[in-house]
N, C-alpha and C positions, 0 to 999 in steps of 0.2 A: 504494500500500500504506500502511495507517495506521501512524503512529508507535506503536511498542510500548513500554508503560510498566509499570514496577514502582513501587508507592507504599510507602515505608517508614513504618510507623505504629505506633500503640499503641491502636487501637480508639477513635478520637475524631476528632482533626484530620484523619487520613488519609481517613476516610469523608466528612467535609465537603469536603475538597479534591476528592475524586472527584466528589461530587454537583455541585459548582459548575463545575469545570473540564473534566471528561472524560465524564460520564455520557451526555450526549446529543450528543456531538461525534464524528461518524464518522471524523474525521481521526486519532483516537486509539483504541488498543486497550489496555485495562489487563489485563495478564497475571495479576497477583497483587498482593495486599497482603502486606507482611511484618509481623511482630508482635514486640514486645519490651516490657519494663517490667511488663506486666500478665499474671498467670498464666492459663493455660488458654485463651488467645485463638487461638494458632497451631493449625492443623488444622481450624478452622471455615471457613465461607464467608460472604462478604457476600451476602445472599440475593437471588435474582432479583427479588423484589417491590420491593426498594430499588435494585437495580443498573440496572434499566431494560431496554428492549426489545433493546438491543445485547448483553445478557448473560443469555440465557434460562436458563443453568445457574448463574448467580451467579458470584462471583469468589473463588477460593481465597485463604486466609490462611495464609502459610507462615512458618516461623521466620526471623528476620533472618539467621541464619548461612547460609541457602540463597541469599543474594543472588547470588553469582558463578554458581552453578548455574542460577539463573533467567535471568540475562543470557545465558549461553552457550547453554542449551537452547532458548530462545525468541527469540533474536536481539533482545533488548531494546535499544531506542535511548535511553531516557530513564529515569533513576531520580529520583523525586521525594521529597525529605525532608519528612515530615509528622508530626513529634511534637515534644515540648517538654521543657524542663528538663534539658538536657544541655550539657556543656561545648562551647565552640567547637572544641576539639581532637577531641571525639567526632564532631561534625558533619563535620569534614574528613577524619577517618579513613574514614568511610563514603564520602565523595566520592572519596577515593583508591581505595577498593575498586571503586567503580562505574567510574571512568575507566580504571583499569588493566585492567578486563575488557571495555572497549569501549563503554561507555554514557556519555552526557552526564549531568549532575547539576544538579538544579534546586531552588531554595528559593522556593516561592510567596510572594507578598507581598499587597499590598492588593487584588489582583484577586479574592481569595477572600472579601472582605467584602460581605455583603448590604446593600442599601439599605433603610432603613425609612421609612415615611410618618410616623412619630412621632419626637420627640426621643429620642436615645439617649445614655445615660451608660455608658461602659465602664470596668471596673475590672480592671486587669491587674497584673503584678508582675515583679520581677527574678528571683525564685525562688519555688517553691512554699512555702507556709507563711509568707509575708511579712505576711499580714493582709488579703487581698482580701475575704474573706467578711464580716469584721466591718466593713470599710469599706463594703461594699455594703449591709449591713443598716442602717448609720447613714444612708446616702444614701436608702434607701427610707423610713426614718422621717421624714427631712426632707421628702421629696416628699409623703408622705401628710399630714404636718402642715401643708403648704401648701394642702391642699384638693384635690390632684390624685391620681389613681390611678397605681400603678406595677405593672409586671409584671417579675419577675426571670427572666432566661433564663440558665441555667447551662450551662457547657461540658459536652460529652457524656461520659457514663460508660456506654456501652452494652455491659455485660458479659453480658447475658442474651439473651433472644429478641429479635433485632434488629427483626423485623417488628412485634412488639408494642410495641417501644420507639421506633417511628418518631416519634411525637409523644406526649410525656408531660406531663400537667398534675397537679400535686400541690397539694392544699389542706388535707388532713387526714392524720394519722398512718395512718389506715386505707388511704388511697391508697398509702402506702409499703408496707404489708403486702400489698395486692393486687398490687403490682408486684414483689413479692419483692425489694425493694431490698437491695443489699449494705451492709455497714457503711460502706464508702467513700462510697456514694451518700447514705446517711442522714446522714453527717457534714456533707454540704453542704446537704441539703434540710431536715432537722429544725429548725435554728435559724430558718429563714424561717417554717415552719409554726407554731412556738412563738410567733412574733410576729404571727400572723394573716395572713400573706402568702401569695400564690400564686406558685409557681415552675414554670417550664417547662424541659424538657430532652428529650433523645432522640437521634435519628440523622439526621433530615431537617430542617435548620434553616430552610429556606424555609417549610415548613409550620408549624414552631414559631413563627417570627416572625409569620406571618399570624395565628395563633391569639392570640398575645400582643397584637398590635396591635388586635385586635377587642375587647379588654376593658380596655385601659390607655391613659392619657394619655402616659406616659413609659415607655420600655423601659430596663431596667437589665441590662447584660451583666456577669455574674459569671464571670470567666474561671477556667480550670483550670490547674494548674501555673503556668508563666510564659508561657502561650501568648498569641498575639496575638488580637484580637477577631474573631469571626465576622461581626459586624455593624458597619458604619461608624459611629463615634461622633461626636456633636456635642461632648461633653465627654469627654476621654480622660485617665483617671487611672491612674498607675502607682505601686504601693506598693513601697517598698524596706525591706530588713531590715538594720539595722546590726550584728546578730549575724553576718552574712555579708558584711561590708563588702568591696568589691572584686568580689564575684560579679556585680554588675550590669554589669560590663564583660567578663565571662568566660563567660557562659552564654547559650545560644540558646533562644528568641528574646527573653530578658529584656532584653538590651542594646537590641534594636530597640524594645521597649516604652519603655525609659528615654529613648531619643533622640526618639521620636515623640510622647510624651505632652505635653499642655499643662498638666497638674497632676501634681506629684510629692508623694507622701505618704511622709515618712520616719517609719516606725512604730517602736514599742518603745523610744522614747528614755528611758523610765523604767527599763529593765532593761539597756540596752546601755552599753558603755564610752564615755566622752567622746571618746576618740581615734577610735573607730570611727564615731561620729556625724559627727565632723569629716571623716573620710575620705569619707563619703557626700556631705557638703556640697560638698567640692571636686570630686568626680567628677560630681555633678549640674551644677555650675557650668561644668565643662569640656565635658560631653557635650550639655547642653541648657540653655544659659543663659537662654533665653526662658521656661522653664517657671515656673509659680507653684509655690512650695514650701510645704508644710504639714508641721509636725512634730507627731507625735502619740504619746500613750501607749497601750499595750495594757494596759488595767486588768484585773488578774487578781482574780477574786472566788470563793473557795470558798463553796459553799452553807452550810457550817458551819466557819468557820476554827478554832474551838476543838477540833474533832475531830482535827486533825492534830498538835497540839503533843504532843511526847514519844512519838510512835508510831513503830514500824517500818512503813514504807509501801512498797508496790509502786506504781510510777507507770506508768499507761497513757496513751500519747499518740496524737495523730493519726498515722495510718500514713504517708501520702505525705510529710508534712513531715519525718518523722524517718528515712525510708528514702531514696528517691532525691532528696529535698530536702536531704539532707546535714546536717540539724540533729541534734545529740545530745540535745536537750531541747526541751520546749515549755512550755505554760502549767502543766501538771501539776507538772513538776519545779520550776519557779519558785515555785509555791504551796507545795509541800512544804518547800522550804528557807526560804521567807519566813515560814511560819507554824509553824516549830519542830519539824519531823520529827526524831526521834532518829536514824533510820537509813534509808537508801535501799536497799531490797533489790535485788540484782542479779538480773534475770530470766533470764539466759542459761542457768543450770544447770537451770532448770525447763522450758525450751522443748522442745516435741515437734513432730515432723512438719515441715510447711512453715514453722512459726515458728522452729524450730531452723535450718533452711536459710536463712531470712531473716537471722538473726544472723550466719551464716557469710558471706553476701553483703555485708552492710553492717557491716563490722568496726569502724566508729566508734561503734557503739551499745554501751552498757554499763549505764547507769542507768535506762533506760526501756524499756517494752514497747510497740512499735507495735501499734495496734489493726488488725491485718490481718484482712480477712474477705471476700475476693472470691467465696467460695462456701460452701456448707454445710459441706464438709469442713474448710476452713480456719477457719471460725467455731468449729467443734467443737474444733479444735486450740488456738485462742486461749483458749477457755473452760477447756480442760484445763490449759493453761499457767498461767492466772491462779489456778485452784484449787490447783495444786501449789505455786506460789509463796506463796499465802496461808497455807500452813502455817508459814511463817517470817515472816509479816507480820501486823501488827495491823489494817491498813486498806489498802484500794485507793484511790489517788487517781487519778481519771479526768479526764484533760485533753482528751479528745475532745469535740467539740461536741454529742454525742448522749447519750442515757440508755443507756449501754452495759450497765448492770446489767439493764435491761429486755430489751434485745435478746438478750443471752446467758443470761438467767435466772441471774444470778450468785447464789450462796448464801453470799457473804462480805460483811462490812461494807465500805461504800464511801462516798466523798464526791466529788461532782462539782465541777469548776472551770469557771467561766464567764469570758469575757474580752470586753471591749468597747473600742471606739476612742474616745479623747477628744483633740481637738486642743489643743495647748498653745502653739504658736508659729506665726506666719504667719496668713493668712486662715482662716476657718472653711469647712467644706464647704458650709454654707448660703450663704455669700457666693459661693463658686465656682459653685454651682448657680443663683444668682439669674437669669441670663439665660434659662434655660428654664422658670423657675417663674413668670415674670411673667404 
């Protein structure tokens, strides 16, 4: 009788682990995925077109709170943890629930990494919002500047039709429109497209990797949250955030990234406290003394700095960073304060629908509005919240990496904030990449 499995996930790592470890192995029977973190995932199915011949009906996706019932009703033998950016305590509470109900508990490791025929640079982090994407974009620029081609592969965000999202290749903004990309997806893809790059994503990373290898000299893995790479890296880079010093030893799988990486980037040293930067230095030295350490600034650039001075502003920030990433601010709030905003408008009293619920869930938020937009209804509620708050604000400061005013068709004055990585201490990324650029 096959080993019966439940995979705990959030519509990303869980699907990859299934594809690599269980899809074609008759020794296992996956009973269900569970879902958390992402709205409107539970109740769907992982479709039979992706699940393979052993699952002609597909695989149901159930709420995580159903874990004990699934174990009991289906005689589940093994529970596989497959999502990211949660505390070590959270991981072990789920382990306790699984073991108490009679199942074993598993954290997959390097066996889930695909092997590439091309050199691979991976960029991971200790927490979401540490600066992976700006680091990845900098790396891509160095690769292209050396005369080689690069293809970026992004961690999955398959929130829509999973069959259509099996293999996605984005080269233009029109590609995003055709794919009906969510705000969260656009936040990751648009900066690459703005730089003239091609980026791949989807649900089946064996197919995605093959497509990227067919048109690039070097593969760049741009991870999501603080997840481990899906592709085995030749150069393994982990980005740390001193604004959350200590989290690199308390969150899964960020600590694994810290301990495994051969290059550590301590980012945001221009805006963090000196004592927090020093804490990171000590923790890196203790956990991974062999790593090469780079310290970098996250340079914040409003498109019009003079527009902010003296204004009452509503700050809109990257959603994942400020919600489950635990940050109470981002580039937008830094820019608003640095460039002389007279007042930061509290968005909470204007929030409607799921945006209001989000503020209840993430009680640490007060000065910023996360750009949540996992579906059309939530995008509408975000737009409604912004317009309501704009009655008490002179300007919207947009710290997300995308042109949010275009996506939401905002009818209020706004200014975008960009941010880029600049190395200030230690070797440069060019020096780190030299072995694969020869």
